[in-house]
C-alpha positions as CSV (number, residue, x, y, z in Angstrom):
1,X,-29.0,76.0,106.4
2,X,-29.4,79.3,108.3
3,X,-32.6,81.2,107.8
4,X,-33.5,84.7,109.0
5,X,-37.2,85.0,109.2
6,X,-39.3,88.1,110.2
7,X,-43.0,88.6,110.0
8,X,-44.0,92.1,109.0
9,X,-41.4,94.7,108.1
10,X,-37.7,93.9,108.2
11,X,-35.2,96.6,109.1
12,X,-31.5,95.6,109.1
13,X,-28.3,97.3,110.0
14,X,-24.6,96.2,109.8
15,X,-21.4,97.3,111.7
16,X,-18.0,95.8,112.1
17,X,-17.8,92.3,113.6
18,X,-17.5,92.1,117.4
19,X,-17.9,89.5,120.1
20,X,-15.3,87.1,118.8
21,X,-15.9,84.6,121.6
22,X,-19.5,84.3,120.6
23,X,-18.5,83.9,116.9
24,X,-16.2,81.0,117.9
25,X,-19.0,79.4,119.9
26,X,-21.4,79.7,117.0
27,X,-19.0,78.1,114.5
28,X,-18.4,75.2,116.9
29,X,-22.1,74.8,117.5
30,X,-22.8,74.7,113.8
31,X,-20.2,72.0,113.1
32,X,-21.4,69.9,116.1
33,X,-25.1,70.2,115.1
34,X,-24.4,69.1,111.5
35,X,-22.4,66.2,112.8
36,X,-25.1,65.1,115.1
37,X,-27.9,65.5,112.5
38,X,-25.9,63.4,110.1
39,X,-25.0,60.5,112.5
40,X,-27.6,60.5,115.3
41,X,-31.4,60.1,115.4
42,X,-33.5,63.1,114.4
43,X,-35.1,63.4,117.9
44,X,-31.7,63.7,119.6
45,X,-30.4,66.2,117.1
46,X,-33.5,68.3,117.3
47,X,-33.3,68.4,121.1
48,X,-29.7,69.5,121.0
49,X,-30.3,72.1,118.3
50,X,-33.3,73.6,120.2
51,X,-31.4,73.9,123.4
52,X,-28.5,75.6,121.7
53,X,-30.9,77.9,119.8
54,X,-32.4,79.1,123.1
55,X,-28.9,79.9,124.4
56,X,-28.1,81.8,121.2
57,X,-31.4,83.8,121.6
58,X,-30.5,84.8,125.1
59,X,-27.0,85.8,124.2
60,X,-28.2,87.7,121.1
61,X,-30.8,89.6,123.2
62,X,-28.0,90.8,125.4
63,X,-26.1,92.3,122.4
64,X,-26.7,96.0,121.9
65,X,-28.3,97.2,118.6
66,X,-25.7,97.8,115.9
67,X,-23.4,94.9,116.7
68,X,-22.8,92.0,114.4
69,X,-23.3,88.3,115.0
70,X,-24.1,85.2,113.1
71,X,-22.2,85.9,109.9
72,X,-22.0,89.6,110.4
73,X,-25.8,90.0,110.6
74,X,-27.5,92.4,113.0
75,X,-31.2,93.0,113.3
76,X,-31.9,96.3,115.1
77,X,-34.5,99.0,115.4
78,X,-32.5,101.9,114.0
79,X,-32.8,103.3,110.5
80,X,-31.8,100.7,107.9
81,X,-28.3,100.9,106.5
82,X,-27.1,97.6,104.9
83,X,-27.4,93.8,105.2
84,X,-24.6,91.5,104.1
85,X,-24.8,87.7,104.4
86,X,-22.4,85.2,103.0
87,X,-22.1,81.4,103.3
88,X,-20.8,80.3,106.7
89,X,-17.8,78.2,107.5
90,X,-19.6,74.9,106.7
91,X,-20.3,76.1,103.1
92,X,-24.1,76.0,103.4
93,X,-26.0,79.0,102.0
94,X,-27.9,81.5,104.0
95,X,-31.5,82.4,103.2
96,X,-33.6,85.5,104.0
97,X,-37.4,84.9,104.4
98,X,-39.7,87.9,105.0
99,X,-43.5,87.8,104.9
100,X,-43.8,91.6,105.1
101,X,-42.1,94.6,103.6
102,X,-38.4,94.9,103.4
103,X,-36.5,98.2,103.4
104,X,-32.7,98.2,103.1
105,X,-30.9,101.5,103.0
106,X,-27.6,100.3,101.7
107,X,-26.2,97.1,100.0
108,X,-27.9,93.7,100.3
109,X,-25.6,90.7,99.6
110,X,-27.1,87.2,100.0
111,X,-25.2,84.0,99.5
112,X,-28.3,81.8,99.2
113,X,-32.0,82.2,98.2
114,X,-34.0,85.3,99.0
115,X,-37.8,85.1,99.7
116,X,-39.6,88.5,100.0
117,X,-43.4,88.5,99.9
118,X,-44.0,92.2,100.4
119,X,-42.7,95.4,98.9
120,X,-38.9,95.5,98.7
121,X,-36.8,98.6,98.5
122,X,-33.0,98.6,98.3
123,X,-31.2,102.0,98.1
124,X,-27.9,100.6,96.8
125,X,-26.9,97.3,95.2
126,X,-28.8,94.0,95.5
127,X,-26.5,91.0,95.0
128,X,-28.0,87.5,95.4
129,X,-25.8,84.5,94.9
130,X,-28.7,82.1,94.6
131,X,-32.3,82.7,93.5
132,X,-34.4,85.8,94.2
133,X,-38.1,85.6,94.8
134,X,-40.3,88.6,95.6
135,X,-44.1,88.5,96.0
136,X,-44.7,92.3,95.7
137,X,-43.1,95.2,93.9
138,X,-39.4,95.7,94.0
139,X,-37.5,99.0,93.7
140,X,-33.6,99.0,93.5
141,X,-31.9,102.3,93.3
142,X,-28.6,100.9,92.0
143,X,-27.5,97.6,90.4
144,X,-29.2,94.2,90.5
145,X,-27.0,91.1,90.3
146,X,-28.6,87.7,90.6
147,X,-26.5,84.5,90.2
148,X,-29.6,82.2,89.9
149,X,-33.1,82.8,88.8
150,X,-35.5,85.6,89.7
151,X,-39.2,85.4,90.2
152,X,-41.1,88.6,90.9
153,X,-44.9,88.7,91.0
154,X,-45.1,92.5,90.9
155,X,-43.2,95.3,89.2
156,X,-39.4,95.6,89.2
157,X,-37.8,99.0,89.0
158,X,-34.0,99.1,88.9
159,X,-32.1,102.4,88.6
160,X,-28.8,100.8,87.6
161,X,-27.7,97.7,85.6
162,X,-29.5,94.4,85.8
163,X,-27.6,91.1,85.5
164,X,-29.5,87.8,86.0
165,X,-27.6,84.6,85.1
166,X,-30.7,82.4,85.1
167,X,-34.3,83.0,84.2
168,X,-35.9,86.4,85.0
169,X,-39.7,86.2,85.5
170,X,-41.6,89.4,86.2
171,X,-45.3,89.2,86.7
172,X,-45.8,93.0,86.4
173,X,-43.7,95.6,84.6
174,X,-39.9,95.6,84.5
175,X,-38.2,99.1,84.4
176,X,-34.4,99.6,84.3
177,X,-33.1,103.1,84.4
178,X,-34.1,106.4,85.9
179,X,-37.3,108.5,85.7
180,X,-39.3,105.9,83.8
181,X,-43.0,105.7,84.5
182,X,-45.6,103.0,84.0
183,X,-49.3,103.9,84.2
184,X,-52.1,102.1,86.0
185,X,-53.6,98.9,84.6
186,X,-50.5,98.2,82.6
187,X,-48.6,94.9,82.7
188,X,-46.0,92.9,81.0
189,X,-44.0,96.0,79.9
190,X,-40.2,96.1,79.8
191,X,-38.6,99.5,79.9
192,X,-34.9,100.2,79.8
193,X,-33.3,103.7,79.6
194,X,-34.3,107.0,81.1
195,X,-37.4,109.2,81.1
196,X,-39.5,106.8,79.2
197,X,-43.3,106.8,79.7
198,X,-45.7,103.9,79.4
199,X,-49.3,105.1,79.9
200,X,-52.4,103.5,81.4
201,X,-53.7,100.3,80.0
202,X,-50.6,99.5,78.0
203,X,-49.7,95.8,77.7
204,X,-46.6,93.8,76.7
205,X,-44.5,96.6,75.2
206,X,-40.7,96.6,75.0
207,X,-39.2,100.0,75.2
208,X,-35.4,100.7,75.0
209,X,-33.9,104.2,74.9
210,X,-34.8,107.6,76.3
211,X,-37.8,109.9,76.2
212,X,-40.1,107.4,74.4
213,X,-43.8,107.5,75.0
214,X,-46.4,104.7,74.7
215,X,-50.0,105.4,75.5
216,X,-52.7,102.7,75.8
217,X,-51.0,100.6,73.1
218,X,-50.0,96.9,73.1
219,X,-47.3,94.6,71.8
220,X,-45.0,97.3,70.5
221,X,-41.2,97.1,70.2
222,X,-39.6,100.6,70.4
223,X,-35.9,101.3,70.4
224,X,-34.4,104.7,70.2
225,X,-35.2,108.2,71.5
226,X,-38.3,110.4,71.6
227,X,-40.5,108.1,69.7
228,X,-44.3,108.5,70.3
229,X,-46.9,105.7,70.0
230,X,-50.4,107.0,70.8
231,X,-53.6,105.3,71.9
232,X,-54.6,102.3,69.8
233,X,-51.3,101.7,68.1
234,X,-50.5,98.0,68.4
235,X,-48.0,95.5,67.1
236,X,-45.6,98.1,65.7
237,X,-41.8,97.9,65.5
238,X,-40.2,101.4,65.8
239,X,-36.5,101.9,65.6
240,X,-34.9,105.4,65.5
241,X,-35.8,108.8,66.9
242,X,-38.7,111.2,66.7
243,X,-41.1,108.8,64.9
244,X,-44.8,109.3,65.5
245,X,-47.7,106.8,65.2
246,X,-51.3,107.7,65.9
247,X,-53.2,105.3,65.8
248,X,-51.6,102.8,63.5
249,X,-51.2,99.0,63.5
250,X,-48.7,96.4,62.4
251,X,-46.1,98.8,61.0
252,X,-42.3,98.4,60.8
253,X,-40.8,101.9,61.1
254,X,-37.1,102.7,61.1
255,X,-35.4,106.1,60.8
256,X,-36.1,109.6,62.1
257,X,-39.2,111.8,62.3
258,X,-41.5,109.5,60.3
259,X,-45.2,110.1,60.8
260,X,-48.0,107.5,60.4
261,X,-51.6,108.5,61.1
262,X,-54.4,105.9,60.8
263,X,-52.1,103.8,58.6
264,X,-51.6,100.0,59.0
265,X,-49.3,97.2,57.8
266,X,-46.6,99.6,56.3
267,X,-42.9,99.3,56.1
268,X,-41.2,102.7,56.4
269,X,-37.5,103.4,56.4
270,X,-35.9,106.8,56.2
271,X,-36.4,110.4,57.3
272,X,-39.5,112.5,57.5
273,X,-41.8,110.3,55.6
274,X,-45.6,110.8,56.1
275,X,-48.3,108.3,55.7
276,X,-52.0,109.1,56.4
277,X,-54.8,106.7,55.9
278,X,-52.5,104.5,53.9
279,X,-52.0,100.7,54.2
280,X,-49.6,98.0,53.1
281,X,-47.0,100.4,51.6
282,X,-43.3,100.0,51.5
283,X,-41.6,103.4,51.7
284,X,-37.8,104.1,51.8
285,X,-36.1,107.5,51.6
286,X,-36.9,110.9,52.8
287,X,-39.9,113.3,52.8
288,X,-42.2,111.0,50.8
289,X,-45.9,111.6,51.3
290,X,-48.7,109.1,50.9
291,X,-52.4,109.9,51.5
292,X,-55.2,107.5,51.1
293,X,-53.0,105.2,49.1
294,X,-52.5,101.5,49.5
295,X,-50.1,98.8,48.4
296,X,-47.5,101.1,46.9
297,X,-43.7,100.8,46.9
298,X,-42.0,104.1,47.0
299,X,-38.2,104.7,47.1
300,X,-36.5,108.0,46.9
301,X,-37.2,111.5,48.1
302,X,-40.1,114.0,48.1
303,X,-42.4,111.7,46.1
304,X,-46.2,112.2,46.5
305,X,-48.8,109.5,46.2
306,X,-52.4,110.4,46.7
307,X,-55.5,108.2,46.3
308,X,-53.4,105.7,44.3
309,X,-53.0,101.9,44.4
310,X,-50.4,99.3,43.5
311,X,-47.8,101.7,42.1
312,X,-44.0,101.2,42.0
313,X,-42.2,104.6,42.3
314,X,-38.5,105.1,42.4
315,X,-36.7,108.5,42.2
316,X,-37.4,112.0,43.5
317,X,-40.3,114.4,43.3
318,X,-42.6,112.1,41.4
319,X,-46.3,112.8,41.9
320,X,-49.2,110.3,41.4
321,X,-52.8,111.2,41.9
322,X,-55.7,108.8,41.4
323,X,-53.4,106.5,39.5
324,X,-53.0,102.7,39.7
325,X,-50.6,99.9,38.7
326,X,-48.0,102.3,37.4
327,X,-44.2,101.7,37.4
328,X,-42.4,105.0,37.6
329,X,-38.6,105.5,37.7
330,X,-36.9,108.9,37.5
331,X,-37.5,112.4,38.7
332,X,-40.3,114.9,38.6
333,X,-42.8,112.7,36.7
334,X,-46.5,113.5,37.1
335,X,-49.3,111.0,36.6
336,X,-53.0,112.0,37.1
337,X,-55.9,109.6,36.5
338,X,-53.5,107.2,34.8
339,X,-53.3,103.4,35.0
340,X,-50.9,100.7,34.0
341,X,-48.1,102.9,32.6
342,X,-44.4,102.3,32.7
343,X,-42.5,105.6,32.9
344,X,-38.8,106.1,33.0
345,X,-36.9,109.4,32.9
346,X,-37.6,112.9,34.0
347,X,-40.4,115.5,33.8
348,X,-43.0,113.4,32.0
349,X,-46.7,114.3,32.4
350,X,-49.4,111.7,31.9
351,X,-53.0,112.9,32.3
352,X,-55.8,110.4,32.0
353,X,-53.4,108.2,30.0
354,X,-53.2,104.4,30.3
355,X,-51.0,101.5,29.3
356,X,-48.2,103.6,27.8
357,X,-44.5,102.9,27.7
358,X,-42.6,106.2,28.2
359,X,-38.8,106.7,28.3
360,X,-36.7,109.8,28.0
361,X,-37.4,113.3,29.2
362,X,-40.3,115.8,29.1
363,X,-43.0,114.0,27.3
364,X,-46.6,114.9,27.7
365,X,-49.4,112.4,27.1
366,X,-53.0,113.6,27.6
367,X,-55.9,111.1,27.2
368,X,-53.6,108.9,25.2
369,X,-53.3,105.1,25.5
370,X,-51.1,102.2,24.4
371,X,-48.3,104.4,23.1
372,X,-44.6,103.7,23.1
373,X,-42.7,106.9,23.4
374,X,-38.9,107.4,23.6
375,X,-36.7,110.5,23.2
376,X,-37.4,114.0,24.4
377,X,-40.2,116.5,24.4
378,X,-42.9,114.6,22.5
379,X,-46.5,115.6,22.9
380,X,-49.5,113.3,22.4
381,X,-53.1,114.5,22.7
382,X,-55.9,112.0,22.4
383,X,-53.7,109.7,20.4
384,X,-53.5,105.9,20.8
385,X,-51.2,103.1,19.7
386,X,-48.5,105.2,18.4
387,X,-44.7,104.6,18.4
388,X,-42.8,107.8,18.7
389,X,-39.0,108.3,18.9
390,X,-36.8,111.3,18.5
391,X,-37.3,114.9,19.7
392,X,-40.2,117.3,19.9
393,X,-42.7,115.4,17.8
394,X,-46.4,116.3,18.2
395,X,-49.4,113.9,17.6
396,X,-53.0,115.3,17.9
397,X,-56.0,113.0,17.5
398,X,-53.7,110.6,15.7
399,X,-53.6,106.8,16.0
400,X,-51.4,103.9,15.0
401,X,-48.6,106.1,13.7
402,X,-44.8,105.5,13.6
403,X,-42.9,108.7,14.1
404,X,-39.2,109.2,14.2
405,X,-37.1,112.3,13.9
406,X,-37.4,115.9,15.1
407,X,-40.2,118.4,15.2
408,X,-42.7,116.4,13.2
409,X,-46.5,117.0,13.5
410,X,-49.3,114.4,12.9
411,X,-52.8,115.9,13.3
412,X,-56.0,113.9,12.9
413,X,-54.3,111.3,10.8
414,X,-53.8,107.6,11.3
415,X,-51.5,104.8,10.2
416,X,-48.6,107.0,9.0
417,X,-44.9,106.4,9.0
418,X,-43.0,109.6,9.6
419,X,-39.2,110.1,9.7
420,X,-37.0,113.2,9.4
421,X,-37.3,116.7,10.5
422,X,-39.9,119.5,10.3
423,X,-42.4,117.7,8.2
424,X,-45.6,119.7,7.4
425,X,-48.6,118.7,9.4
426,X,-50.3,115.5,8.2
427,X,-54.0,116.1,8.4
428,X,-56.9,113.9,7.8
429,X,-59.5,116.4,8.9
430,X,-60.0,119.9,10.2
431,X,-57.2,121.6,12.0
432,X,-57.2,121.4,15.8
433,X,-59.9,123.7,17.3
434,X,-62.2,123.3,14.4
435,X,-64.0,120.0,14.8
436,X,-65.7,117.7,17.2
437,X,-64.3,114.4,15.7
438,X,-65.2,111.2,17.4
439,X,-61.9,109.7,18.5
440,X,-61.1,106.4,17.0
441,X,-59.1,104.9,19.8
442,X,-61.8,102.6,20.9
443,X,-62.4,104.4,24.3
444,X,-65.6,106.2,23.4
445,X,-64.3,109.7,24.1
446,X,-65.9,112.7,22.5
447,X,-63.3,115.5,21.9
448,X,-64.1,119.1,21.1
449,X,-61.8,121.6,19.5
450,X,-59.1,123.3,21.4
451,X,-55.6,124.6,20.9
452,X,-52.8,122.0,21.0
453,X,-50.6,122.4,24.0
454,X,-49.3,120.6,27.1
455,X,-52.1,122.0,29.1
456,X,-55.4,120.2,29.8
457,X,-58.3,120.5,27.4
458,X,-60.1,123.8,27.6
459,X,-63.0,123.7,30.0
460,X,-61.5,120.9,32.2
461,X,-59.8,121.3,35.5
462,X,-56.1,121.2,36.0
463,X,-54.6,117.7,36.5
464,X,-55.5,116.5,39.9
465,X,-58.7,118.7,40.1
466,X,-61.3,116.9,42.1
467,X,-64.2,117.8,39.9
468,X,-63.1,115.6,37.0
469,X,-64.8,112.3,36.4
470,X,-62.1,109.8,35.4
471,X,-63.0,107.8,32.3
472,X,-62.9,104.0,32.7
473,X,-61.1,102.1,29.9
474,X,-63.2,99.6,28.0
475,X,-62.1,96.0,28.6
C-alpha cells in the first residue's frame, strides 16, 4: 500500500502526467516488490524495497515542481490547486496521512483511507473511496462524497451536498450549506440549509432549512424557515415557518407564525396561535389565544382561553375566562366563572353558571346551575335544575321547572310545568326588583332586586371583570 506522509502543513499540486519512463519503472518496481514480499524472507524484501525507495527519492528530487509522478501525484511548494490519487496498477489502495494542517485548493480524490489530524480545507469536491478520518475541523466548499465511514473529531462544514455510504461520526458540529454559523461552546449540532444560526452554548440541536435561529437551547428539532428558538427552550420539535419559542420546553409545534412564551408540554398545529404561560394544551387551528391556561384542548379559529383549566373547545370565536372542565362546541360562546358545562351551538353566554347542558342558539344563563336548555334565546337568571325547550322563554329565581313553548315567563316560582306561548308570568313572590329572596338552589347565594336582562346583576362587574370573587359550588 502506498502512503503519502507529511508532518506539518501539506500543500499539493497536480498537472498532466509526464516522465513516462519513470512511470514504467515505478510500475515494474511495485510488481517486483510485491512478488518478493510474498515469496521471500522479510529481511530480503525490506532491503530491496529500501534501496529502490532511495532511488525513487533521488529521481523525484530531480523532478521540477508541478510535474506528476507516482499515480499522478505531485508535492510542490506552489499555491495548492488539486490532489487526485487513485488505486495503482496492482489494485491496492492509496492512503494520505498528515499530522498537520491540510489545504487543498481544488478537488481531492482518494482511492483509499484518508487520515488528517489537523485543520482540513478543501475548496472544491472531496471524494474518498475508503474511510475519512480527520482529527481537527474540516471545511469543504463544495460536495463531500465518502464511500466508507467518516470520523471527524472537530466540526464539519460542507457548502455542497454530503454523501456518506457508511457511518458518519462528527465529534463537534456538522454544518451543510452556506452562511450557517455555530457559536462558541456549542457541540453536537447538525445544521443543513442556508443562513441558519446556532448561538453559543447550544447542544445537540438538529436544524434543517433556511434562516432558522437557535440560541443557547438544547435537544431541539427544527425544520423549515425563519423559526426562532430563544435562550432556555429545550426539547422542542418545530416544523414550519415563522414560529417563535421563548423560553418554552417540550413543545411540538407545526405550522406558521405560532408563538409560545413561557409555555411547556404543548402540542400546537396551525397558524398564528399564541400561548403564554400555558402548559399541556393541545391547540389546532388559527389565531387561538391561551393565557395562563393549562390542559385545554382547543380546535378552531380565534378562540380565547384565559386562566382556565381542562376545557374542550371546538369551533370559532369562543371565549372562556376563569372556567374549568367545560366542553364547548360551536361559535361565539362565552363562559365566565363557569365550571362543568356542556355547551353546543352559537352565541351562548354562561356567567357564574355550573353543570348545565346547553344546546341551540343565543341562550343566557347567569348564576344558574344544573339546567338543561335547548332551543333558542332562553334566559335563566339565578335558576337551577330547570328543563327548558322552545324559544325565548325566561326564568328568574325559578327552580325545578319544566318549560316548553315560546315566550313564557317563570318568575320566583318553582316546580311548574309550562307549555304553550305567551303565558302570563308565574309568580310565587314579589316581582323582580322588589325583593331580596334567599335563592333555594342550595348554593347559598343572596340575591338582591334588579331588572331582568341578559346583563350582569346591577352593581357587579361585567363578565370577566377581575374584581369579582367567584362563588364555589357546595359539594
